[in-house]
C-alpha atoms as an extended CHARMM CRD file, in Angstrom:
* protein
*
        95  EXT
         1         1  MET       CA            -55.1190000000     -194.4000000000     -100.4350000000  PROA      1               0.0000000000
         2         2  SER       CA            -51.9580000000     -195.1690000000     -100.0850000000  PROA      2               0.0000000000
         3         3  ALA       CA            -49.0530000000     -192.0370000000     -100.8850000000  PROA      3               0.0000000000
         4         4  TYR       CA            -45.0700000000     -192.3650000000     -101.7930000000  PROA      4               0.0000000000
         5         5  LEU       CA            -42.0440000000     -190.1140000000     -101.4070000000  PROA      5               0.0000000000
         6         6  ILE       CA            -39.6530000000     -190.3230000000     -103.9980000000  PROA      6               0.0000000000
         7         7  ILE       CA            -36.1990000000     -188.8340000000     -102.7810000000  PROA      7               0.0000000000
         8         8  LYS       CA            -34.0690000000     -188.2290000000     -105.9190000000  PROA      8               0.0000000000
         9         9  ALA       CA            -30.3030000000     -188.3500000000     -103.9540000000  PROA      9               0.0000000000
        10        10  ASN       CA            -26.9250000000     -186.9860000000     -104.6050000000  PROA      10              0.0000000000
        11        11  VAL       CA            -24.6130000000     -187.3960000000     -101.5260000000  PROA      11              0.0000000000
        12        12  SER       CA            -21.4660000000     -186.3240000000     -101.6060000000  PROA      12              0.0000000000
        13        13  ASN       CA            -20.6340000000     -187.1280000000      -98.2080000000  PROA      13              0.0000000000
        14        14  TRP       CA            -21.4390000000     -190.4250000000      -97.1820000000  PROA      14              0.0000000000
        15        15  GLU       CA            -19.1990000000     -190.2150000000      -93.9110000000  PROA      15              0.0000000000
        16        16  LYS       CA            -21.9930000000     -187.2420000000      -92.8330000000  PROA      16              0.0000000000
        17        17  PHE       CA            -24.9610000000     -188.5840000000      -94.3270000000  PROA      17              0.0000000000
        18        18  LYS       CA            -24.4400000000     -191.7940000000      -92.5250000000  PROA      18              0.0000000000
        19        19  ARG       CA            -25.7850000000     -190.4240000000      -89.2880000000  PROA      19              0.0000000000
        20        20  TYR       CA            -28.8230000000     -189.1330000000      -91.0390000000  PROA      20              0.0000000000
        21        21  THR       CA            -29.9660000000     -192.6250000000      -91.9700000000  PROA      21              0.0000000000
        22        22  ASP       CA            -28.5920000000     -194.6700000000      -88.7580000000  PROA      22              0.0000000000
        23        23  VAL       CA            -31.9880000000     -192.1070000000      -87.0470000000  PROA      23              0.0000000000
        24        24  VAL       CA            -34.5480000000     -191.6740000000      -89.7950000000  PROA      24              0.0000000000
        25        25  PRO       CA            -35.5100000000     -195.5160000000      -90.6300000000  PROA      25              0.0000000000
        26        26  ALA       CA            -36.6370000000     -195.6850000000      -87.0820000000  PROA      26              0.0000000000
        27        27  ILE       CA            -38.4890000000     -192.0770000000      -87.3720000000  PROA      27              0.0000000000
        28        28  VAL       CA            -40.2800000000     -193.4670000000      -90.8650000000  PROA      28              0.0000000000
        29        29  LYS       CA            -41.5470000000     -197.0110000000      -89.5640000000  PROA      29              0.0000000000
        30        30  ALA       CA            -43.0400000000     -194.9590000000      -86.0780000000  PROA      30              0.0000000000
        31        31  HSD       CA            -45.2370000000     -192.9240000000      -88.7080000000  PROA      31              0.0000000000
        32        32  GLY       CA            -46.7000000000     -196.0260000000      -90.6320000000  PROA      32              0.0000000000
        33        33  GLY       CA            -43.9920000000     -195.5950000000      -93.5290000000  PROA      33              0.0000000000
        34        34  GLU       CA            -42.1690000000     -198.6810000000      -95.1730000000  PROA      34              0.0000000000
        35        35  TYR       CA            -39.4280000000     -198.1980000000      -97.8610000000  PROA      35              0.0000000000
        36        36  ILE       CA            -39.8960000000     -199.7050000000     -101.0180000000  PROA      36              0.0000000000
        37        37  VAL       CA            -37.1960000000     -199.0470000000     -102.7630000000  PROA      37              0.0000000000
        38        38  MET       CA            -33.6590000000     -198.4310000000     -102.3820000000  PROA      38              0.0000000000
        39        39  ASP       CA            -31.1930000000     -198.0240000000     -105.3290000000  PROA      39              0.0000000000
        40        40  GLY       CA            -27.6980000000     -196.0710000000     -105.5420000000  PROA      40              0.0000000000
        41        41  ALA       CA            -27.2510000000     -196.6890000000     -109.2420000000  PROA      41              0.0000000000
        42        42  PRO       CA            -30.5440000000     -196.6260000000     -111.2950000000  PROA      42              0.0000000000
        43        43  ASP       CA            -31.1500000000     -197.7000000000     -114.5470000000  PROA      43              0.0000000000
        44        44  VAL       CA            -32.2900000000     -194.8330000000     -116.9350000000  PROA      44              0.0000000000
        45        45  VAL       CA            -34.1310000000     -196.2300000000     -119.8360000000  PROA      45              0.0000000000
        46        46  GLU       CA            -34.9760000000     -192.6650000000     -121.3050000000  PROA      46              0.0000000000
        47        47  GLY       CA            -34.0400000000     -189.1150000000     -120.5600000000  PROA      47              0.0000000000
        48        48  GLU       CA            -30.5870000000     -187.7250000000     -118.5950000000  PROA      48              0.0000000000
        49        49  ASP       CA            -28.6900000000     -189.6890000000     -116.8000000000  PROA      49              0.0000000000
        50        50  TYR       CA            -28.9570000000     -189.4400000000     -112.9510000000  PROA      50              0.0000000000
        51        51  PRO       CA            -26.0070000000     -189.5300000000     -110.7930000000  PROA      51              0.0000000000
        52        52  GLY       CA            -27.5020000000     -190.7260000000     -107.9250000000  PROA      52              0.0000000000
        53        53  SER       CA            -29.6450000000     -192.7230000000     -105.4500000000  PROA      53              0.0000000000
        54        54  ILE       CA            -33.3310000000     -193.5860000000     -105.4600000000  PROA      54              0.0000000000
        55        55  VAL       CA            -35.2960000000     -194.1750000000     -102.3150000000  PROA      55              0.0000000000
        56        56  ILE       CA            -39.1470000000     -194.5950000000     -101.8610000000  PROA      56              0.0000000000
        57        57  SER       CA            -41.2110000000     -195.3130000000      -99.1110000000  PROA      57              0.0000000000
        58        58  LYS       CA            -44.5160000000     -195.9660000000      -98.6980000000  PROA      58              0.0000000000
        59        59  TRP       CA            -46.8810000000     -194.4100000000      -96.7730000000  PROA      59              0.0000000000
        60        60  PRO       CA            -51.3190000000     -195.1710000000      -95.7110000000  PROA      60              0.0000000000
        61        61  SER       CA            -51.9540000000     -191.8160000000      -97.0220000000  PROA      61              0.0000000000
        62        62  LYS       CA            -50.6090000000     -187.8700000000      -97.9660000000  PROA      62              0.0000000000
        63        63  LYS       CA            -51.5560000000     -187.0640000000      -94.4040000000  PROA      63              0.0000000000
        64        64  ALA       CA            -49.6040000000     -189.8460000000      -92.8270000000  PROA      64              0.0000000000
        65        65  ALA       CA            -46.6580000000     -189.1900000000      -95.0950000000  PROA      65              0.0000000000
        66        66  ASN       CA            -47.0270000000     -185.2550000000      -94.2060000000  PROA      66              0.0000000000
        67        67  ASP       CA            -46.8570000000     -185.4700000000      -90.7630000000  PROA      67              0.0000000000
        68        68  PHE       CA            -43.8840000000     -187.4860000000      -90.4710000000  PROA      68              0.0000000000
        69        69  TRP       CA            -42.0230000000     -185.2720000000      -92.5240000000  PROA      69              0.0000000000
        70        70  GLN       CA            -43.6430000000     -182.3800000000      -89.9960000000  PROA      70              0.0000000000
        71        71  SER       CA            -42.7950000000     -184.0300000000      -87.1240000000  PROA      71              0.0000000000
        72        72  LYS       CA            -40.7540000000     -182.8770000000      -84.3480000000  PROA      72              0.0000000000
        73        73  ALA       CA            -38.5640000000     -186.1270000000      -84.5160000000  PROA      73              0.0000000000
        74        74  TYR       CA            -38.1590000000     -185.4130000000      -88.2860000000  PROA      74              0.0000000000
        75        75  LYS       CA            -36.8210000000     -182.1260000000      -88.1040000000  PROA      75              0.0000000000
        76        76  GLU       CA            -34.6670000000     -182.8200000000      -85.2760000000  PROA      76              0.0000000000
        77        77  ALA       CA            -32.9370000000     -185.2710000000      -88.1320000000  PROA      77              0.0000000000
        78        78  ILE       CA            -32.8230000000     -182.9230000000      -90.8860000000  PROA      78              0.0000000000
        79        79  PRO       CA            -29.5930000000     -181.2720000000      -89.5640000000  PROA      79              0.0000000000
        80        80  LEU       CA            -28.0100000000     -184.2930000000      -89.8810000000  PROA      80              0.0000000000
        81        81  ARG       CA            -28.1610000000     -184.3580000000      -93.7900000000  PROA      81              0.0000000000
        82        82  GLU       CA            -27.5840000000     -180.4980000000      -94.2490000000  PROA      82              0.0000000000
        83        83  GLY       CA            -24.3430000000     -180.4280000000      -96.1930000000  PROA      83              0.0000000000
        84        84  THR       CA            -24.2800000000     -183.7610000000      -97.4950000000  PROA      84              0.0000000000
        85        85  GLY       CA            -25.5860000000     -183.9620000000     -101.0580000000  PROA      85              0.0000000000
        86        86  GLU       CA            -28.6650000000     -182.6140000000     -103.1340000000  PROA      86              0.0000000000
        87        87  PHE       CA            -32.4450000000     -183.5890000000     -101.9550000000  PROA      87              0.0000000000
        88        88  LYS       CA            -35.2110000000     -183.7260000000     -104.3460000000  PROA      88              0.0000000000
        89        89  VAL       CA            -38.5210000000     -185.0450000000     -102.4980000000  PROA      89              0.0000000000
        90        90  LEU       CA            -41.5850000000     -185.3640000000     -104.6230000000  PROA      90              0.0000000000
        91        91  LEU       CA            -45.3610000000     -186.7840000000     -102.7550000000  PROA      91              0.0000000000
        92        92  VAL       CA            -47.1520000000     -188.2690000000     -104.3910000000  PROA      92              0.0000000000
        93        93  ASN       CA            -50.5980000000     -190.8300000000     -104.5770000000  PROA      93              0.0000000000
        94        94  GLY       CA            -50.4460000000     -194.2280000000     -104.7030000000  PROA      94              0.0000000000
        95        95  LEU       CA            -53.6280000000     -195.9060000000     -107.1460000000  PROA      95              0.0000000000
């Protein structure tokens, strides 16, 4: 069953955050993930306004997404985003 990582990001330091975005896409791809949504200004149709970006990646399974998240390569990339904003990450099953 496919799975999706849904990331709500409110980036405050784009210059520093770019170092993170320069390396993570290759790690995502190497673990079988693919980006399907990157929206820096999502339209809020109900609820509170969200001042940030939405990124969604598709994975073959929750295990594949967790393997990426726990990988040595991604663990080494995480410090590149420290101090660059606030991030909320959800992992959900697809249909």
